[in-house]
C-alpha positions as CSV (number, residue, x, y, z in Angstrom):
1,M,0.1,0.0,0.0
2,K,2.8,2.4,0.8
3,R,4.5,1.7,-2.4
4,L,1.3,2.4,-4.3
5,I,0.9,5.7,-2.4
6,A,4.5,6.7,-3.1
7,T,4.0,5.8,-6.8
8,I,0.8,7.8,-7.2
9,T,2.5,10.7,-5.4
10,L,5.4,10.7,-7.8
11,V,3.2,10.6,-10.8
12,I,1.1,13.6,-9.5
13,V,4.4,15.6,-8.6
14,F,5.7,14.8,-12.2
15,S,2.5,15.7,-13.9
16,T,1.8,18.9,-11.8
17,L,5.3,20.6,-12.8
18,A,4.2,23.7,-14.4
19,L,6.8,26.3,-15.4
20,A,10.1,26.3,-17.0
21,H,12.7,28.4,-15.5
22,G,15.6,30.2,-17.6
23,K,17.8,27.9,-19.7
24,E,17.4,24.8,-17.3
25,K,17.0,21.4,-18.8
26,H,14.9,19.0,-16.9
27,V,15.5,15.3,-16.8
28,M,12.8,13.0,-15.2
29,G,13.1,9.3,-15.1
30,K,14.8,6.3,-13.6
31,V,18.6,6.2,-12.7
32,T,20.3,3.4,-14.8
33,N,23.9,4.0,-13.9
34,I,26.1,6.1,-11.6
35,S,29.6,6.3,-12.5
36,G,31.9,8.8,-10.6
37,N,30.2,12.2,-11.1
38,V,28.0,11.2,-13.8
39,I,24.2,10.0,-13.5
40,T,22.6,8.2,-16.4
41,V,18.9,8.5,-16.5
42,E,16.3,6.5,-18.7
43,T,13.8,9.4,-19.3
44,T,9.9,9.0,-19.3
45,A,10.4,9.2,-23.2
46,K,12.9,6.2,-23.0
47,K,16.0,8.1,-23.9
48,S,19.2,7.7,-22.2
49,V,20.5,11.1,-20.9
50,T,23.8,11.7,-18.9
51,V,24.0,14.4,-16.5
52,N,27.3,15.5,-14.7
53,V,27.4,16.3,-11.1
54,S,29.5,19.0,-9.7
55,D,30.6,20.1,-6.1
56,E,27.7,22.6,-6.2
57,T,25.0,20.1,-7.1
58,K,22.3,19.9,-4.4
59,F,20.6,16.6,-3.6
60,Q,17.3,16.2,-2.0
61,K,15.9,12.9,-0.9
62,S,12.3,12.8,0.2
63,G,12.5,16.5,0.9
64,A,15.7,16.4,3.3
65,A,19.4,17.0,2.2
66,A,21.2,14.1,0.7
67,T,24.3,13.3,-1.1
68,L,25.3,11.6,-4.5
69,K,26.0,8.5,-2.4
70,D,22.3,8.3,-1.2
71,L,21.1,8.0,-4.8
72,K,20.9,4.4,-6.3
73,V,20.3,2.7,-9.6
74,G,16.4,2.3,-9.9
75,D,15.5,5.5,-8.1
76,K,13.2,7.8,-9.8
77,V,14.7,11.5,-10.3
78,V,13.9,14.9,-11.2
79,I,17.1,16.6,-12.3
80,H,17.4,20.4,-13.0
81,A,20.6,21.0,-15.0
82,E,22.3,23.5,-17.3
83,E,23.5,22.8,-20.5
84,E,26.9,24.0,-21.6
85,D,28.9,22.9,-24.7
86,G,26.4,20.1,-25.2
87,K,26.8,18.7,-21.7
88,L,24.3,18.8,-18.9
89,T,25.5,19.7,-15.3
90,A,23.1,19.2,-12.5
91,H,22.4,21.9,-10.0
92,Q,19.6,20.1,-8.1
93,V,18.9,16.2,-8.0
94,R,15.4,15.3,-6.4
95,F,14.4,11.8,-5.5
96,G,12.5,9.7,-3.1
97,A,8.9,10.2,-1.9
98,M,7.5,13.7,-1.4
99,P,7.8,14.8,2.1
100,S,4.5,14.2,4.3
101,G,2.1,17.0,4.7
102,Q,3.5,18.7,1.5
103,K,0.9,19.1,-1.1
104,P,1.9,18.4,-4.8
105,A,1.1,22.0,-5.7
106,E,3.6,23.2,-2.9
107,H,6.3,20.8,-4.5
108,A,5.4,22.1,-8.0
109,A,6.0,25.6,-6.9
110,H,9.6,24.6,-6.3
111,S,10.0,22.5,-9.5
112,H,9.9,23.1,-13.4
113,A,8.4,21.6,-16.2
114,P,10.3,19.2,-18.3
115,E,12.0,20.4,-21.2
116,S,12.9,18.3,-24.2
117,T,16.4,16.8,-23.8
118,T,18.5,15.2,-26.3
119,P,20.1,11.8,-25.4
120,K,23.8,12.1,-24.4
121,Q,26.0,9.2,-25.2
């Protein structure tokens, strides 16, 4: 039952993301690989996208501060990244269940709509 609620919550969060911000690229999907400072994500469109992580990248798991080490293959993520010279660098990586008591609309106010991303090989 908890898994069902978490899945429904993630679907609501992903579907309520409303506004894009600046030149950010947004990658949503499932982590398929973590190698060094690179995260590979299979997007909801079934494309493989690689995103670099820097020292400034902020991680958030279920609403709490986290690190790259907390992220696991198979986790569903929403990554906010900037593209420079054809490479994506994350400035925020969110994963895990939405914090209890937080409404999807409140979460969406801190998020952004997904933009199309090109697969990185």
